[in-house]
C-alpha positions in Angstrom: -110.9 67.0 -336.9 -113.7 64.7 -335.7 -115.9 67.7 -334.6 -116.0 69.1 -338.2 -116.4 65.9 -340.4 -118.9 62.9 -340.6 -118.4 59.8 -338.6 -117.7 57.9 -341.7 -115.1 60.4 -342.8 -113.3 60.4 -339.5 -113.3 56.4 -339.5 -111.7 56.4 -343.1 -109.2 58.9 -342.2 -108.3 57.2 -338.8 -107.7 53.9 -340.8 -105.7 55.8 -343.6 -103.6 57.5 -340.9 -102.9 54.2 -339.1 -101.8 52.7 -342.4 -99.7 55.6 -343.4 -97.9 55.7 -339.9 -97.4 51.9 -340.0 -95.9 52.2 -343.5 -93.4 55.0 -342.6 -92.5 53.2 -339.4 -91.8 50.1 -341.6 -89.8 52.2 -344.1 -87.6 53.7 -341.4 -86.9 50.4 -340.0 -85.9 48.9 -343.2 -84.1 51.8 -344.9 -82.7 53.9 -342.0 -82.3 51.5 -339.1 -78.7 52.2 -338.5 -78.9 55.9 -338.7 -82.1 56.8 -336.8 -82.5 56.1 -333.0 -86.2 56.1 -332.7 -87.0 52.7 -330.9 -90.6 53.8 -330.1 -91.4 55.2 -333.5 -92.2 58.6 -332.1 -91.8 60.5 -335.2 -93.4 57.9 -337.5 -96.6 57.8 -335.3 -96.8 61.2 -333.9 -95.0 63.3 -336.5 -96.3 61.7 -339.8 -99.8 61.1 -338.2 -100.0 64.6 -337.2 -98.9 66.0 -340.5 -101.2 63.5 -342.3 -104.1 64.5 -340.2 -103.5 68.1 -340.6 -103.6 67.8 -344.2 -106.7 65.7 -344.5 -108.6 68.2 -342.1 -108.0 70.9 -344.8 -109.6 68.4 -347.4 -112.7 67.0 -345.4 -114.0 69.6 -343.0 -117.6 70.7 -343.7 -119.7 73.7 -342.5 -122.6 71.2 -342.0 -120.7 69.8 -339.1 -119.7 73.0 -337.5 -116.6 74.0 -339.2 -116.3 77.8 -340.0 -115.2 76.9 -343.6 -115.7 73.9 -346.1 -112.6 71.9 -347.0 -111.2 71.5 -350.5 -113.4 68.5 -351.4 -116.4 70.4 -350.4 -116.0 73.6 -352.4 -113.6 75.4 -350.1 -110.6 77.4 -350.9 -107.1 76.5 -350.7 -106.6 78.9 -347.8 -107.3 76.1 -345.2 -104.8 73.8 -346.7 -102.0 76.6 -346.8 -102.9 77.6 -343.3 -102.5 74.2 -342.2 -99.3 73.5 -344.0 -97.8 76.8 -342.4 -99.0 75.6 -339.0 -97.3 72.2 -339.6 -94.0 73.9 -340.7 -94.1 76.3 -337.5 -94.7 73.4 -335.2 -92.0 71.2 -336.8 -89.5 74.0 -336.5 -90.5 74.7 -332.9 -90.3 71.0 -331.9 -87.0 70.6 -333.7 -85.4 73.6 -332.0 -86.9 72.9 -328.4 -85.9 69.2 -328.6 -82.4 70.0 -329.7 -82.1 72.6 -327.0 -83.2 70.2 -324.3 -81.0 67.2 -325.5 -78.1 69.8 -325.8 -78.5 70.8 -322.1 -79.3 67.3 -320.8 -76.2 65.9 -322.8 -74.1 68.3 -320.7 -75.5 67.0 -317.5 -75.6 63.4 -318.3 -74.2 62.1 -321.5 -76.9 60.5 -323.7 -74.7 58.1 -325.5 -72.5 55.3 -324.5 -68.7 55.5 -325.4 -67.2 53.0 -327.6 -65.6 51.4 -324.7 -69.0 51.2 -322.8 -70.5 49.6 -326.0 -67.7 47.1 -326.4 -67.8 46.0 -322.6 -71.5 46.0 -322.5 -73.7 48.4 -320.4 -75.2 45.5 -318.2 -71.6 44.6 -317.1 -70.6 48.1 -316.5 -73.8 49.4 -314.5 -74.8 46.0 -312.8 -71.7 44.2 -312.6 -73.2 41.2 -314.4 -73.5 39.8 -317.8 -77.2 39.8 -318.6 -77.0 37.4 -321.6 -74.4 34.7 -320.7 
């Protein structure tokens, strides 16, 4: 995006993107903390940031900065936005399927979750034979 927009536009988009990612991360931690296991906020940062950035690219690109087309805010057509939305959908589907396949195979080799007994006894005690927080 930075190659096709002004410096000031890329700055504003970056600040807005950071705020959106932070807000989404906070929303996940407040509302879904018990149902989503994403300790590093991977989706909130990379997923939401990528979707937001891709959508804004379709709005702000300009031929004056080397883009082959203008964005919607500069007299361009909706084709760029539609194309970007299709690209986001295809990438999301691919990422979901690939990640699911990798986790499925990895889980068959090494279980990814602790059993109820392991959770109850504590992983430090089971793996290191010591209580970490005594």
